N, C-alpha and C positions, 0 to 999 in steps of 0.2 A: 416488409422492408422496415428499416429503422427510421424513425421520424426525427431528423436532425435539423436544427433551425438556428438562425441568428437570433440575438436578444439585445435589448437595450440594458446593458450591464451598468452596475455601480462601480466607479473608479475613483481613486483618490484624486483630489484637486490639486495638480501641481503647483497652482499659485499659493496654496496653503501648506503644502508639503515640500520642504526644501530637498530632502533626499529620500527617494522611494524605498531605499534599502532599510531605513529605520521602521517601516511600517509593515513589512511582510513577515510572515512566520511560516514554519512548516505546518502541515496538517496536525491536528490535535493529538493524534494517537502515537506520534513519535516525539512529543515534547515531554521532557522530564520536568519535576517541579523546579529544579534549579534554573532550567532554561525558560520556564514560564516567568519566573521572577526577572530574569535578564530582560526578556521582551517587554515586561511592564515598565522597566526603567529606561528602555531604549528611546521610546517616544510616547507622550500621552495619547497619541493616535494610533498606536500599534494595534493590528488586527487581533493580537492576543485577547483584547478586551471583548471581542466578539466570539472568536473561534474557541477560546478555552479560558474562560474567566476564573478568577480565584474564588474559593469558598471561604466565607467568613464565619466566625463563631456564632454571630447573632443572625445568621441566615433564617428566613422563614418562607412560608408559601408565597407571600406577597413581596419579598425582598431577597433575591437570591442571584446566583451568577447568570441565571437565564433571563430573569426580569431585568437585571443591570445591562446585559448584552443588548436587550431590545431597546432599553432607554438610550443607551450610548449610540446605537445605530440611528435612531431617531433624532438624537442631538447632532450627530455629524452631518445628517442630511439637511437639517434645519440651518446649520452654521455653515454649510457649504464645504465641509471637510470632504465629504463624498458627493459626487455629482452623477447624474444618470445620463448614459449615451442618448443623444437625441434621435438617432436612427438605429435600427437593428443591425447588429454587427456581428462577424466572426473575429475571434481573437487568436492570433497566431503567436505562440510562445516558442522561443529558441532557448534551450538549456544548455549552457557552456559550462563544462565542469572537468577537473582533472581526475584521471582514472588510469592507474598502473603506469605512472610516468608519462602519460600522454594527455593531450587536451581533446575531449570529445564534445560533440554537439548533437542535440536530439531535438526533434521538432514536435510540437504539439498544437492542437487545434481545440480551442475552448468554445463550446457550443451548448445550446439546450438539446436534450435527447428526450424523446418521448418515452414515459415510463412504461415497462411491460413486466408482466408476471415472469419471474425468473424461471419458472418450471416449464413454460410453454412458448416463450417469446423468442426474439432473436437476440436478446441481451443475456449473457451467460456469465454467472459467477464461477469462480474457480476453486475456492476454498471455504471451509466451514467457519462459522463465526460464533461469538459469545453473545449472550443476551444483554449484559450490562452496558457495553457501549452503545448499542443500538437504543436503548432506553435514554441514555444521556443525550444523544444526538436528536431524539424525537422531542425532547423537552426544549432544546435550543431552537429547533425548527418551528415549533408551536409558538415560541416567543418572538423570534425574529422574522418569520415569514420570508426567509431568504437562505440561499446556499451560499456559505461564507468561502468554503474551499472546494475545488472541483474533484469529482471522482476521476480516477485514471482508467481509461478504457483503451483496449488494443483492437485493431482491425487487421485483416489480412489483405495484402495486395500481391500481385505477381512480380512487379517490378519496382515497387516503391514510388508509384507515379503520384501519389498524394503528397508525400514529403517533398518530391521534386517541384510540384506546383506551389506548395507553401514557400519554398525557397524563392520562387520567382516573384511571389507576391510581396515578399519582405526585403526587397532590394533597396528600399528607401531606409532613412532613419527610423528607428523604433519610435513609438509613441511614449514608451516607458522602458527604462532600464533599472535594474536592482541587482544587488549582490547580497547573498545570505551569509550567515555566520560561519559557513564552511567553505566559502570562496566559490560557490556556484553563482554564475551570473545568468540572469534572466532578461530577455529582451521581448517586448510586447509590441505587436502591430495590431491596430484597430482596422478591420476591413469592412467597409460599409458598401462597396461598389456592388451593385446587384448582379452584374454579369459574372463577377468573380464568385460571389456567393452561389449562383446557380451552377457554376462548374464544379464547385467544391461538393455541392449537393448531389451532382451527377456522379462524381467519383464514389460517393459514399452510399448512394441509394440501395445497392444490393449487397452491402457488407453486414455481416453480423458483428457485434461489439462484445468484447470479452472484458469483463471487470477485473483489472489488474490490481487496483488498490482503492479502497473506499467501499467495501461490501456493507459495512454498518450504515453508512450514509445512504446507499442505495436502498437497503431494506427500509431504513427510516423514511425515505421519500415515498416509497410504496405505501407505507402505512399512513402518511400524512395525506396522500392523495385519497385514499379511501375515507379518511375522516372528512376531507372536503367534499367528496361525492355525497356523503350522508348529509352534510350541511347545505349542499347546493344540488337538489335532485334534478334540476334543469340543465346541469352542465353539459356543454357541447363537445369537450375533448380538446379544445384550444386554449383553455385557461392555463395560466402559468403553473398552477399546481399539478398539472399533468406531465410536468417536464422536470428534469434535473440537470444541473450543470455538470458537464464532463469535459475533461481534457483528453482528446482522442489522439492516439499515436499509432503509427504503422509498425506492426510487429516485425517488419523487415528493416526498420531503421537501424543502421549500424552503430548509432549512439545509444541503443536500448541496452541498459545494463541491469542484470539481475543479481542480487547478492544472496548468499546463504543466510539462513538464521539458524544458529546452533541451539541445542537444547541443554538445559540444566535440570538435574533431577535431585529431589530432596525428600526426607521424611519417610524413606522406605525402611521396612524391616531388614535387619542385618543379614538374614539368611538369604534373602533375595539377591543382595549385592554379592555375597560370597560365592554364591552358585551360578552367577550370571553367565560366565563364559561356558560353563558346562551345559547350562540350559539351552544356550543358542548355538551350540557346537553342530547340531544337524543342519544349520543354516549358514553359519559363518566360520570360516578359518581365521586364526590370528595370523596375519600375513607378516607383520613386522612391529617392532617396538622401536619408537623414536625417542632417544634420550634428549634432555634439554641442552642447549647450547649455552654459551657464555653470558648472554643477556636475554631477558624475557622477550624483548622484541625479536631478536634473531630466532629465538625458539619458536615463537608463534608463526613468524614468516616461513620458516623451514617446514614446520608442521602443515601449514595450510598449502604451501606449494607442493609438498609430497603428496598430500591428500588429492590435489588437483591432478598431478601427473599420473599417479596410480589410478584415478578414477576415469581416465581416458579410455582405458581398455576393459575395466571391470567396475562392478559396483563396490565402492569402498566407503566405509564409515570410519571415523575417528572416535575413539573411546578413551577418556581420561579420567582417572580416579582409582583404577585397580592396580596399576603397577607403579606405586609410588609417584614419581614425577615424569614418567614416560608415557608418551602417547601410543596407544595400541591401535593398529590399523586392522579393521575387520573386513576381509573380502567375502563376498557372497559366494557360496559354493556352487559349482555348476550343477551338482546333482541335488540341490536343495529342493525339497517338495513343498512348494508354496500353494498347492491346491487346496490344502486344509484351512489356509489362512485367508484366501481371496477367491471370489467367485470367478468364472470363466471370463466374463467381460472385463473384470478389474485386472485379471492377469494380462490381458491383451494390451491394456494401457499403462499398467503400473509396475510390470515386472522389473523395470530398470530405473524406477524412480526411488532414489535413496530415501527421501522423506517419507514415503509410504512404507517402504520395507522397514525402516526404523520404527514407525508407528505400529505396524502390525505385528512384527516378529519380536521386537525387543521391548518397546513401551508397554504394549497391551498384553502380549502372550507371556512373555518372560518376566516382566516387572509388575504386571497387574494393573497398570494405569490404563484403564479400559472404560472409563465414563467421563463425561465432561466434568463432573464433580471432582473426580480423582486428578484430572488434568490441572484444574484450578489449584488444587492443593499440593500437587507433587512437581509440577513443571514451571519452569521460567524459560524465557527466550532472550537471546542476545545475538547481535551481529558482530560482536567484538570478541575475538578469540582470546585476547588477553585477559578480558574480563571473565571469560568462562573459566580459564585456567586459575586465576586468582581466587574466585569464589569457591571453587572446590578446595584449593589449598587452605582457604580460611576455615573450612569445616562447615560453612554456610550451606553448601550443596555436596552431595555424594559423588555425582558423576557428572560429566560433560560429554555430550556427543556432538562431534563436528561434522558437518555436512558440506558437500559441494552444491553449488546452485544447479537446479534443473534447468533443462533447456526450455526456451520460450515455446517451442512447438509442441513438447510434451504437455505443457500446461494448457495450451489452447485445445489440443486434441481431447484432453480430459474433460475440459469445460463443455466442448461442443457435444460430447457424449452425455452430459448432464451428470457427471460425476465429480463430486467435490473432494478436493485434497484436504489433509488436516489443516488446522488453523496455523497461521504464521508459516505457510509452506514457501512463501516467496517474499522478497523485498526488492521492488524496483527502485533504482537510484538514478538521478535524484527525484524527489517529489516535486510536483507542481505546487508552489507555495500558496497559502491563503494571503490574499490582500491584492493580488494583481488585478482581479476583477471579481465581482460578486453578482449572483443571480437573484434579483428580487422576485418574489412569487406573488406579487400583487399585479394588478392589471397594467399593461404597457401604457 
């Protein structure tokens, strides 16, 4: 069973912070340089100074963004900008956000979760990662000894009973409310009642956890734990470094939204691009060409809507860059022989997953982007269809591949089988921000 516990979190002192909206940020990996500058100017106490500090020309081993984050965290604690919960608590978060012309609500539970080896425990990663972000997060963790932003984890229930109970616990006024720059509203409730905590634990005691977002932070927490074991041979297992902060959500929550991440390709030999359709013809048929409409916005919306509609009955990919300004819809052939590209156990789980078929058939086999080094050189990722089209038209990229989002159940089935999808296969929206609550890894 997973070890889920309350904890004495660090929270902003609302007597020092007039508006909590000015101090929260998204997780570090979705913040652009321009947004980082914006958050720096939003408030002198914005979490960006901890989560994703600026690099300066005169940085050194003794003075850099990691040491500055640690010093800032210590200063805020000393000055009372941040205060620590007096009693162990669970933190309920409601995410309220606009999506497809409706208002949605999603519920999360921020807790400490006992770390487990991802290869043999009950905490399952679902996609591959790159080394560089994990190194960055490890430096930050070593300096601050705290989790600044929560990892997003999913669990499965039959009837959504956990989300129902969280709603019951949060009928009072929230302890904190904040709105981010994208109009997402967050409401946080601090639950210290021991009977409520026990009931939540009873719900979760037999649940596996699937990492939805924050793979690098989880890998970092595991490595940090092993370092602390080496430094503390008499550890008991209850020390804070044996845990990591997670925001847990029910995979059946109707407010759970997963967006597609499109692929951009650059720097390939011209012959690979020229012969691409011919190369993939044993696997894909060109189903349709979609011309541009009057405006860029209408064009992209029409393309993505058509991709979604066609994808309900077939495996459909969008390819832009070969037919001037028209989107090419590629439909997986029913007689496509995938056995040469996937093992039997992979076929059972992945034969209908667009992102895997794109990776194996087109990116790897047809275009030769078949190593992590080549992926770093030739691939870029975006959730913005307009950006994808624009960057191909500018000549910066050669091709854009448009994807439909995978189903949550297929992602969890793959993770449960220990099979990782390509990196950037999923994007759960919205993220739980950094700054609502933080998890100190020193003794309670």
